C-alpha positions as CSV (number, residue, x, y, z in Angstrom):
1,X,-209.3,-107.3,-6.3
2,X,-209.2,-108.1,-2.3
3,X,-212.1,-107.4,-0.3
4,X,-212.6,-104.0,1.3
5,X,-212.6,-104.0,5.0
6,X,-215.4,-101.9,6.1
7,X,-215.7,-100.0,9.4
8,X,-218.4,-97.4,11.0
9,X,-216.7,-95.3,13.3
10,X,-218.7,-92.3,15.5
11,X,-217.7,-89.1,14.6
12,X,-218.3,-87.9,18.2
13,X,-216.1,-90.0,19.7
14,X,-213.9,-92.1,16.7
15,X,-215.2,-95.4,18.0
16,X,-215.7,-98.2,16.0
17,X,-219.8,-99.2,16.2
18,X,-219.6,-101.6,13.4
19,X,-216.7,-103.6,11.2
20,X,-217.3,-106.2,8.8
21,X,-215.2,-109.5,8.0
22,X,-212.8,-108.4,5.9
23,X,-211.8,-105.9,8.1
24,X,-211.3,-108.7,11.1
25,X,-209.4,-110.3,8.7
26,X,-207.3,-108.0,7.7
27,X,-206.2,-105.9,11.0
28,X,-206.8,-109.1,13.3
29,X,-208.7,-107.8,15.5
30,X,-212.6,-109.6,16.1
31,X,-215.2,-107.3,16.0
32,X,-216.5,-107.8,19.5
33,X,-212.7,-106.6,20.6
34,X,-213.0,-103.4,17.9
35,X,-216.3,-101.9,18.6
36,X,-216.6,-99.3,21.3
37,X,-212.3,-98.7,20.6
38,X,-211.0,-95.8,18.6
39,X,-207.6,-97.2,16.2
40,X,-205.3,-95.4,17.9
41,X,-206.1,-97.5,20.7
42,X,-205.9,-100.4,18.3
43,X,-202.7,-99.4,17.5
44,X,-203.8,-99.8,13.7
45,X,-201.9,-96.0,12.1
46,X,-199.2,-95.3,14.5
47,X,-197.3,-93.4,11.8
48,X,-199.7,-92.4,10.2
49,X,-202.3,-90.5,12.3
50,X,-202.2,-87.2,11.2
51,X,-202.6,-88.2,7.6
52,X,-206.0,-90.4,8.6
53,X,-207.3,-87.2,10.7
54,X,-206.3,-85.1,8.2
55,X,-208.3,-87.3,5.8
56,X,-211.4,-87.5,8.0
57,X,-211.6,-83.8,9.0
58,X,-211.6,-82.9,4.7
59,X,-214.2,-85.3,4.5
60,X,-216.3,-83.6,7.3
61,X,-216.0,-80.2,5.8
62,X,-217.0,-80.3,2.5
63,X,-218.7,-84.3,2.7
64,X,-216.8,-85.3,0.1
65,X,-215.2,-88.4,-0.1
66,X,-211.7,-88.8,0.1
67,X,-208.7,-91.2,-0.5
68,X,-205.0,-91.7,0.0
69,X,-202.2,-94.3,0.5
70,X,-201.2,-95.0,4.1
71,X,-199.4,-97.1,6.2
72,X,-201.1,-99.7,8.6
73,X,-200.2,-102.0,11.3
74,X,-202.3,-105.4,11.8
75,X,-202.5,-106.7,15.1
76,X,-199.2,-109.2,14.9
77,X,-197.1,-106.2,13.9
78,X,-197.2,-106.9,9.9
79,X,-196.9,-103.9,8.6
80,X,-199.6,-103.1,5.8
81,X,-199.9,-100.8,3.1
82,X,-203.8,-99.6,2.2
83,X,-205.9,-97.3,0.1
84,X,-207.9,-95.9,3.4
85,X,-211.2,-94.4,1.5
86,X,-213.6,-92.3,3.7
87,X,-217.2,-90.6,3.3
88,X,-220.0,-89.1,5.5
89,X,-222.8,-91.5,6.7
90,X,-225.8,-90.6,9.0
91,X,-227.0,-92.8,11.1
92,X,-230.1,-92.1,13.3
93,X,-229.6,-88.5,12.9
94,X,-225.7,-88.8,14.0
95,X,-222.7,-88.6,11.9
96,X,-220.3,-90.5,11.4
97,X,-217.5,-92.0,9.0
98,X,-217.7,-94.7,6.8
99,X,-213.8,-96.1,5.8
100,X,-212.9,-98.6,3.4
101,X,-209.3,-99.9,3.6
102,X,-208.2,-101.9,0.8
103,X,-204.6,-103.7,1.5
104,X,-202.3,-102.8,-1.5
105,X,-199.2,-104.0,0.1
106,X,-198.4,-106.7,-2.4
107,X,-198.8,-103.7,-5.3
108,X,-196.9,-101.5,-3.5
109,X,-193.6,-103.8,-2.6
110,X,-194.1,-104.5,-6.8
111,X,-193.9,-100.9,-7.3
112,X,-191.4,-100.7,-5.1
113,X,-188.9,-103.2,-6.6
114,X,-190.2,-101.7,-9.7
115,X,-189.0,-98.3,-8.9
116,X,-185.4,-99.8,-7.5
117,X,-185.0,-101.7,-11.0
118,X,-186.0,-98.6,-12.8
119,X,-183.6,-96.6,-10.7
120,X,-180.7,-99.0,-11.3
121,X,-181.3,-99.4,-15.0
122,X,-181.2,-95.6,-15.0
123,X,-178.1,-95.2,-13.3
124,X,-176.1,-97.6,-15.7
125,X,-177.9,-95.9,-19.0
126,X,-176.3,-92.8,-17.0
127,X,-173.1,-93.8,-17.0
128,X,-172.7,-96.4,-19.7
129,X,-170.2,-94.7,-22.2
130,X,-171.8,-96.3,-24.9
131,X,-175.4,-94.7,-26.9
132,X,-178.2,-96.8,-26.0
133,X,-181.8,-96.5,-27.5
134,X,-185.2,-97.8,-28.7
135,X,-186.8,-96.6,-31.9
136,X,-190.4,-97.5,-33.2
137,X,-191.2,-99.4,-36.0
138,X,-191.0,-96.3,-38.3
139,X,-187.5,-95.9,-36.9
140,X,-187.7,-92.8,-34.9
141,X,-186.3,-93.0,-31.5
142,X,-188.6,-93.5,-28.9
143,X,-185.7,-93.6,-25.5
144,X,-182.4,-93.1,-25.5
145,X,-179.6,-92.4,-22.7
146,X,-178.2,-89.1,-24.0
147,X,-174.9,-90.3,-25.0
148,X,-175.5,-90.4,-28.6
149,X,-175.5,-86.4,-28.5
150,X,-172.5,-86.2,-27.4
151,X,-171.2,-88.5,-29.6
152,X,-172.4,-86.6,-32.8
153,X,-171.9,-83.2,-31.2
154,X,-175.0,-81.7,-31.3
155,X,-179.0,-82.9,-30.6
156,X,-180.5,-85.8,-32.3
157,X,-183.6,-85.5,-34.2
158,X,-185.1,-89.0,-35.6
159,X,-189.0,-89.6,-36.4
160,X,-188.5,-92.4,-39.1
161,X,-185.5,-93.9,-41.2
162,X,-186.0,-91.1,-43.8
163,X,-184.3,-89.0,-41.5
164,X,-181.5,-91.3,-41.2
165,X,-179.6,-88.9,-44.2
166,X,-179.0,-86.0,-42.2
167,X,-176.2,-88.0,-40.7
168,X,-172.8,-88.1,-42.8
169,X,-171.3,-91.3,-42.6
170,X,-168.7,-93.4,-44.6
171,X,-167.5,-96.9,-45.1
172,X,-163.7,-96.7,-44.0
173,X,-162.8,-99.3,-46.4
174,X,-164.3,-97.6,-49.7
175,X,-165.6,-94.1,-48.3
176,X,-168.4,-94.5,-50.2
177,X,-171.4,-92.7,-48.0
178,X,-173.6,-95.3,-45.8
179,X,-177.0,-94.7,-47.7
180,X,-179.7,-94.5,-45.1
181,X,-180.9,-98.3,-45.4
182,X,-177.4,-99.4,-44.9
183,X,-177.7,-98.2,-40.6
184,X,-177.7,-101.3,-38.9
185,X,-181.0,-99.9,-37.0
186,X,-182.7,-99.5,-40.9
187,X,-181.9,-102.9,-41.3
188,X,-183.0,-104.6,-38.0
189,X,-186.6,-102.8,-39.0
190,X,-186.4,-105.3,-41.7
191,X,-185.9,-108.5,-39.4
192,X,-181.7,-108.6,-39.7
193,X,-179.2,-107.6,-37.2
194,X,-176.2,-106.1,-37.9
195,X,-172.7,-104.3,-37.3
196,X,-171.0,-101.9,-38.6
197,X,-168.3,-99.4,-38.3
198,X,-168.5,-96.1,-39.8
199,X,-166.5,-93.2,-40.3
200,X,-168.7,-89.8,-39.4
201,X,-169.1,-86.1,-39.5
202,X,-170.2,-84.8,-36.5
203,X,-172.8,-81.8,-36.2
204,X,-169.9,-79.3,-35.1
205,X,-167.7,-80.7,-38.3
206,X,-165.2,-82.3,-36.5
207,X,-164.6,-86.3,-37.8
208,X,-165.0,-89.5,-35.8
209,X,-165.7,-93.1,-35.8
210,X,-167.9,-95.2,-34.3
211,X,-169.5,-99.0,-34.0
212,X,-173.6,-99.4,-34.7
213,X,-175.0,-102.6,-33.3
214,X,-178.5,-102.9,-33.6
215,X,-181.0,-106.0,-33.4
216,X,-185.0,-106.2,-34.2
217,X,-187.8,-105.9,-31.4
218,X,-190.5,-108.6,-32.1
219,X,-193.8,-109.5,-30.2
220,X,-195.3,-112.2,-29.5
221,X,-196.9,-112.5,-33.0
222,X,-193.9,-112.0,-34.2
223,X,-194.2,-109.1,-35.6
224,X,-191.3,-106.2,-35.9
225,X,-192.3,-103.6,-33.6
226,X,-189.3,-101.7,-33.1
227,X,-185.4,-102.1,-33.0
228,X,-182.5,-101.7,-30.0
229,X,-179.1,-100.1,-31.3
230,X,-176.0,-99.2,-29.5
231,X,-173.4,-96.9,-30.8
232,X,-169.9,-96.3,-29.5
233,X,-167.5,-93.9,-30.2
234,X,-164.4,-95.7,-31.2
235,X,-162.2,-92.6,-32.6
236,X,-159.5,-93.4,-29.1
237,X,-159.9,-97.1,-30.0
238,X,-158.7,-96.2,-33.8
239,X,-156.6,-94.2,-33.0
240,X,-154.8,-96.3,-30.1
241,X,-154.8,-99.2,-33.0
242,X,-153.2,-96.6,-35.3
243,X,-150.1,-95.8,-32.5
244,X,-149.7,-99.7,-31.9
245,X,-149.7,-100.4,-36.0
246,X,-146.6,-97.0,-36.0
247,X,-145.2,-98.7,-32.6
248,X,-145.4,-102.2,-34.3
249,X,-143.4,-100.5,-37.2
250,X,-140.9,-98.7,-34.6
251,X,-140.2,-102.0,-33.6
252,X,-139.6,-104.2,-36.1
253,X,-137.1,-101.1,-37.2
254,X,-135.5,-101.7,-34.0
255,X,-134.9,-105.8,-34.6
256,X,-133.9,-104.9,-37.8
257,X,-131.0,-102.5,-36.6
258,X,-130.6,-105.2,-33.3
259,X,-129.8,-107.4,-36.1
260,X,-128.1,-105.7,-38.7
261,X,-126.4,-102.7,-37.4
262,X,-125.6,-104.0,-33.9
263,X,-124.1,-107.2,-35.2
264,X,-122.0,-105.2,-38.1
265,X,-119.1,-104.5,-35.2
266,X,-119.4,-107.9,-33.8
267,X,-118.9,-109.1,-36.9
268,X,-116.0,-107.3,-37.7
269,X,-114.0,-107.9,-34.3
270,X,-114.9,-111.3,-34.7
271,X,-113.4,-111.6,-38.6
272,X,-110.5,-109.7,-38.0
273,X,-109.4,-111.1,-34.2
274,X,-109.8,-114.6,-36.5
275,X,-107.6,-113.1,-38.9
276,X,-104.9,-112.3,-36.9
277,X,-105.3,-115.8,-35.8
278,X,-104.1,-117.1,-39.0
279,X,-101.5,-114.7,-40.2
280,X,-99.6,-114.6,-37.2
281,X,-100.2,-117.5,-34.6
282,X,-97.0,-118.6,-33.9
283,X,-95.0,-115.6,-34.6
284,X,-95.6,-113.7,-31.7
285,X,-95.0,-114.6,-28.3
286,X,-97.1,-117.5,-26.0
287,X,-99.2,-114.7,-24.3
288,X,-100.6,-113.0,-27.7
289,X,-101.1,-116.7,-29.0
290,X,-103.5,-117.2,-26.0
291,X,-105.3,-113.7,-25.8
292,X,-105.9,-114.2,-29.4
293,X,-107.3,-117.5,-29.0
294,X,-109.7,-116.7,-26.2
295,X,-110.9,-114.1,-28.5
296,X,-111.8,-116.3,-31.1
297,X,-113.1,-118.7,-29.1
298,X,-115.3,-116.0,-27.9
299,X,-116.6,-114.8,-30.9
300,X,-117.1,-118.7,-32.4
301,X,-119.4,-119.4,-29.6
302,X,-122.3,-116.3,-31.0
303,X,-121.9,-117.9,-34.6
304,X,-124.8,-119.6,-36.7
305,X,-123.5,-121.9,-39.3
306,X,-125.7,-122.9,-41.8
307,X,-123.7,-123.3,-45.6
308,X,-120.2,-124.0,-46.3
309,X,-117.6,-125.6,-48.9
310,X,-114.5,-127.2,-49.2
311,X,-112.3,-128.8,-51.7
312,X,-111.5,-132.6,-50.8
313,X,-110.2,-135.3,-52.7
314,X,-111.0,-134.4,-56.3
315,X,-114.3,-133.2,-55.5
316,X,-116.4,-129.9,-54.4
317,X,-118.2,-130.1,-51.3
318,X,-121.0,-128.7,-50.1
319,X,-122.5,-128.9,-46.7
320,X,-126.1,-127.4,-45.8
321,X,-126.8,-127.8,-41.7
322,X,-130.1,-127.0,-40.1
323,X,-131.3,-126.7,-36.0
324,X,-134.4,-128.8,-36.7
325,X,-136.0,-132.0,-35.7
326,X,-133.2,-134.1,-37.0
327,X,-133.8,-137.4,-38.8
328,X,-132.9,-140.7,-37.7
329,X,-130.3,-142.6,-39.1
330,X,-132.4,-145.6,-40.6
331,X,-134.6,-143.0,-42.8
332,X,-131.2,-141.9,-44.0
333,X,-132.2,-143.2,-47.9
334,X,-135.7,-142.9,-47.4
335,X,-135.9,-139.5,-47.5
336,X,-133.6,-139.6,-51.0
337,X,-136.7,-140.9,-52.6
338,X,-139.8,-139.6,-54.7
339,X,-142.8,-138.9,-52.3
340,X,-141.5,-140.5,-49.6
341,X,-142.5,-138.3,-46.0
342,X,-141.4,-139.5,-42.7
343,X,-144.2,-136.8,-41.4
344,X,-147.7,-136.3,-42.1
345,X,-148.9,-132.9,-43.8
346,X,-150.7,-131.9,-40.5
347,X,-147.2,-131.9,-38.8
348,X,-145.1,-130.4,-41.4
349,X,-145.7,-129.0,-44.7
350,X,-143.6,-130.5,-47.9
351,X,-144.7,-132.6,-50.9
352,X,-141.8,-135.3,-50.2
353,X,-140.1,-134.3,-53.5
354,X,-137.7,-131.8,-52.8
355,X,-134.8,-134.0,-51.5
356,X,-135.5,-136.7,-54.4
357,X,-135.0,-133.9,-56.8
358,X,-131.7,-132.4,-55.6
359,X,-130.4,-136.2,-55.3
360,X,-131.3,-136.3,-59.4
361,X,-129.9,-133.1,-60.2
362,X,-126.2,-134.1,-57.9
363,X,-126.5,-137.5,-59.8
364,X,-126.9,-136.1,-63.2
365,X,-123.4,-134.1,-62.8
366,X,-121.5,-137.3,-61.5
367,X,-121.9,-136.0,-58.1
368,X,-123.7,-137.9,-54.7
369,X,-125.4,-136.7,-51.8
370,X,-125.7,-137.7,-48.5
371,X,-126.7,-136.8,-45.1
372,X,-125.0,-137.2,-41.5
373,X,-126.3,-135.6,-37.8
374,X,-124.9,-133.4,-35.4
375,X,-126.1,-134.3,-32.1
376,X,-128.4,-132.4,-30.4
377,X,-127.9,-129.9,-33.7
378,X,-130.4,-131.3,-36.5
379,X,-128.7,-132.5,-39.7
380,X,-126.1,-131.7,-42.4
381,X,-126.3,-132.4,-45.6
382,X,-123.4,-133.2,-47.9
383,X,-123.4,-133.1,-52.2
384,X,-119.9,-133.4,-53.9
385,X,-119.3,-132.4,-57.0
386,X,-116.4,-133.2,-59.2
387,X,-113.4,-130.6,-59.5
388,X,-114.1,-131.4,-63.4
389,X,-117.9,-132.3,-63.2
390,X,-119.4,-134.2,-66.4
391,X,-123.0,-134.2,-67.0
392,X,-124.3,-137.5,-67.5
393,X,-123.8,-138.7,-71.1
394,X,-122.3,-134.7,-71.8
395,X,-118.5,-133.6,-72.1
396,X,-116.9,-132.3,-69.5
397,X,-118.4,-129.2,-67.5
398,X,-114.7,-128.0,-66.3
399,X,-114.4,-123.8,-65.4
400,X,-111.7,-123.7,-68.6
401,X,-114.6,-124.9,-70.6
402,X,-117.2,-122.6,-69.2
403,X,-115.4,-119.4,-69.2
404,X,-111.8,-118.5,-70.4
405,X,-111.7,-115.1,-69.2
406,X,-111.7,-113.5,-65.9
407,X,-114.9,-112.7,-64.1
408,X,-115.6,-108.9,-63.6
409,X,-117.4,-108.4,-60.2
410,X,-118.9,-105.4,-58.5
411,X,-118.8,-105.1,-55.2
412,X,-120.9,-102.5,-53.6
413,X,-120.5,-102.4,-49.9
414,X,-120.0,-99.1,-47.6
415,X,-118.1,-101.0,-45.1
416,X,-114.3,-100.8,-45.8
417,X,-113.8,-103.8,-43.1
418,X,-116.1,-106.2,-45.6
419,X,-114.5,-104.9,-48.7
420,X,-110.9,-105.5,-47.2
421,X,-111.9,-109.2,-46.1
422,X,-113.2,-109.9,-49.1
423,X,-109.8,-109.0,-50.9
424,X,-107.9,-110.7,-48.7
425,X,-110.1,-113.8,-49.0
426,X,-109.2,-113.6,-53.1
427,X,-105.3,-113.2,-52.4
428,X,-105.2,-115.9,-49.9
429,X,-106.9,-118.7,-52.0
430,X,-105.7,-116.9,-55.5
431,X,-109.2,-116.3,-56.7
432,X,-108.0,-114.8,-60.4
433,X,-110.9,-112.2,-61.2
434,X,-111.2,-108.8,-61.0
435,X,-113.0,-106.9,-58.1
436,X,-114.3,-103.4,-58.3
437,X,-115.8,-101.5,-55.5
438,X,-118.8,-98.9,-55.3
439,X,-119.4,-97.7,-51.7
440,X,-122.7,-96.4,-51.5
441,X,-125.7,-97.1,-53.8
442,X,-125.1,-94.0,-56.3
443,X,-122.0,-95.1,-57.4
444,X,-123.3,-98.9,-57.7
445,X,-126.1,-97.3,-60.0
446,X,-123.6,-95.2,-62.0
447,X,-121.2,-98.2,-62.5
448,X,-123.9,-100.5,-63.2
449,X,-124.8,-97.8,-66.1
450,X,-121.1,-96.3,-66.8
451,X,-122.0,-93.1,-65.9
452,X,-120.0,-90.2,-64.7
453,X,-116.6,-91.4,-62.7
454,X,-118.0,-94.8,-64.3
455,X,-118.1,-94.0,-68.0
456,X,-114.8,-96.6,-69.0
457,X,-116.1,-99.2,-65.9
458,X,-116.3,-102.8,-67.0
459,X,-119.6,-104.1,-67.4
460,X,-120.2,-106.3,-64.6
461,X,-120.7,-110.0,-65.3
462,X,-121.8,-110.3,-61.5
463,X,-122.6,-108.2,-58.4
464,X,-122.3,-108.9,-54.8
465,X,-124.9,-106.7,-53.3
466,X,-125.3,-104.9,-49.5
467,X,-128.4,-103.9,-49.0
468,X,-128.0,-101.4,-46.0
469,X,-126.0,-98.4,-48.3
470,X,-125.9,-95.0,-48.0
471,X,-127.5,-92.6,-51.2
472,X,-129.4,-95.4,-52.2
473,X,-129.8,-98.8,-50.3
474,X,-129.6,-102.0,-52.0
475,X,-133.3,-102.7,-52.8
476,X,-133.3,-99.4,-55.0
477,X,-129.8,-100.7,-56.2
478,X,-131.3,-104.0,-57.5
479,X,-134.3,-102.6,-58.8
480,X,-132.0,-100.3,-61.2
481,X,-130.1,-103.3,-62.6
482,X,-133.4,-105.4,-63.1
483,X,-134.6,-102.7,-65.0
484,X,-132.0,-101.9,-67.1
485,X,-131.8,-103.9,-70.4
486,X,-128.3,-104.2,-70.4
487,X,-127.8,-105.5,-66.9
488,X,-131.7,-107.2,-66.5
489,X,-129.6,-110.7,-66.5
490,X,-126.5,-110.0,-64.6
491,X,-126.9,-112.4,-61.3
492,X,-126.7,-110.5,-58.3
493,X,-125.5,-112.3,-54.9
494,X,-127.2,-110.2,-51.5
495,X,-124.8,-110.3,-49.1
496,X,-126.2,-108.9,-45.8
497,X,-125.9,-108.8,-42.2
498,X,-129.4,-108.4,-42.5
499,X,-131.7,-111.9,-41.4
500,X,-135.2,-110.0,-41.9
501,X,-137.5,-112.3,-43.4
502,X,-139.4,-109.1,-45.0
503,X,-136.0,-108.2,-46.4
504,X,-135.2,-112.1,-47.5
505,X,-138.8,-111.9,-49.8
506,X,-138.1,-108.7,-51.0
507,X,-135.0,-109.4,-53.0
508,X,-136.4,-112.5,-54.1
509,X,-139.0,-110.5,-55.2
510,X,-136.9,-108.0,-57.1
511,X,-134.9,-111.2,-58.9
512,X,-131.9,-111.2,-57.1
513,X,-130.2,-115.1,-57.7
514,X,-129.6,-115.9,-54.0
515,X,-129.4,-114.0,-50.4
516,X,-126.9,-114.8,-48.1
517,X,-126.4,-113.6,-44.7
518,X,-123.2,-112.3,-43.6
519,X,-122.2,-115.0,-40.8
520,X,-120.3,-113.2,-37.6
521,X,-116.7,-115.5,-38.1
522,X,-114.0,-115.4,-40.2
523,X,-113.8,-119.1,-41.4
524,X,-117.8,-119.0,-42.5
525,X,-117.4,-115.9,-44.0
526,X,-114.3,-117.2,-46.0
527,X,-116.3,-120.3,-46.8
528,X,-119.0,-118.1,-48.3
529,X,-116.6,-116.5,-50.5
530,X,-115.4,-119.8,-51.3
531,X,-119.1,-121.1,-52.5
532,X,-119.5,-117.9,-54.4
533,X,-116.0,-118.6,-56.3
534,X,-116.7,-122.2,-57.0
535,X,-120.6,-122.2,-57.9
536,X,-121.0,-119.2,-59.3
537,X,-117.7,-118.3,-61.1
538,X,-116.7,-122.2,-61.9
539,X,-119.9,-124.0,-62.1
540,X,-122.3,-121.6,-63.6
541,X,-122.1,-120.5,-66.5
542,X,-122.5,-116.3,-66.5
543,X,-123.4,-114.4,-69.7
544,X,-120.8,-112.1,-71.4
545,X,-118.0,-113.6,-69.5
546,X,-116.6,-115.8,-72.1
547,X,-113.5,-115.7,-74.0
548,X,-111.3,-113.0,-71.6
549,X,-107.9,-114.2,-70.5
550,X,-107.8,-114.6,-66.5
551,X,-105.9,-112.5,-64.5
552,X,-105.0,-111.4,-61.3
553,X,-107.5,-109.0,-59.6
């Protein structure tokens, strides 16, 4: 505590009659300079004269000591904040005022800064959109910013952890009621910081959602004295999350429409323009040939080729192309060796046995497999199978030995243009199998169950199934086929415009035998139809398709 600056003044003229050394040090005036002069003359209290005079007057009136904080100035102009105390002193029968002045400038400045800090903190607390508070060691709220009542739509009354049961909250994932010891504030009082999200019922009966976080408050001895907690209303955030989920679903649906419905007209135009070119090239005038050629060229630019097949030199040659990273020519043989990888597992996934297995299977049927490059477009894998393949060590596997009758094919397709394309392809290439058509999902189900108008329909040996169907979707039709004991083993080839990964995965989950995306161009469409004919109807054995004479469809 600084020493008190003491001064004695006469009441009759307010002149100083004595000052101590602490007074000299505080105000900067020497004792000789101060004696016989008044404080106003020395400029000690220019902004506080009225207050000082009031203190002296009251002290003289009742004789009681007085004290008050006032501003003062030293000789060098330094501003001071002091505690001034006065009392009456009688010397030689004459009244005097004994004043004691203590410099509290540092304390006053610290208090001012503290008040400013407190005001800033309170401003933050009053405007922060989350509830912030402190609990004592029992769990009772000792301070909070008032937001908690807004979140819960009512005043809070928490004195200890046992009161927490009055607040109804549930775990979002299980719907289980939150017990009082599960609240983060209760956990913090046991030394554990935590955060949790709850669904709540407010005091006004409405529902909401909050995120609560709490951390323990520990004193210097390591004792837990309370907890600091934050509650945030996340009902709007949850709503936004739900809106975003719904928006994503709508976006996925739009992407499906863009990849399926919007491409279907383009595919039809492309396919039939190419069909015109195949059928009527050279039969019209030169301008017509040019116009059709321009249209075909434009359509070809939008094609993506992945799979093909052709007959050549007594064998069926299948091709599978990609647009991947490509393979260097020096590795063409190595990639067909078992466990041979060109890249580490951290670069590309795989086991190194896939192509080796393909090679073994193809060679087991007397075939061959090889690789060619597409400059700047990835790789093309080819495998050839003899037109009359023999399994090593076995007998011939010609289509005649596999089946001797027509295959009953059910085409489930709502687009007449696609139906016509398949019929025309069968006609052009003299594919001798019976083709029945169901124009929607309802007809397809009745056909495979042989009900309604399809009581006498043949049991299909194979189903070509579109996904986007009226009545019942292709997925539903596939489920019916797989659940029916009479058709559960029937091969189902999905022939759809959709290249959605979700659709592909779902179809294979429902036991579709393969999934083919309809191409944009006629040539690729014909290749796909021919590959189905060559593989499924000539190489693969189909249940129930043996022993019937072949007929033209």
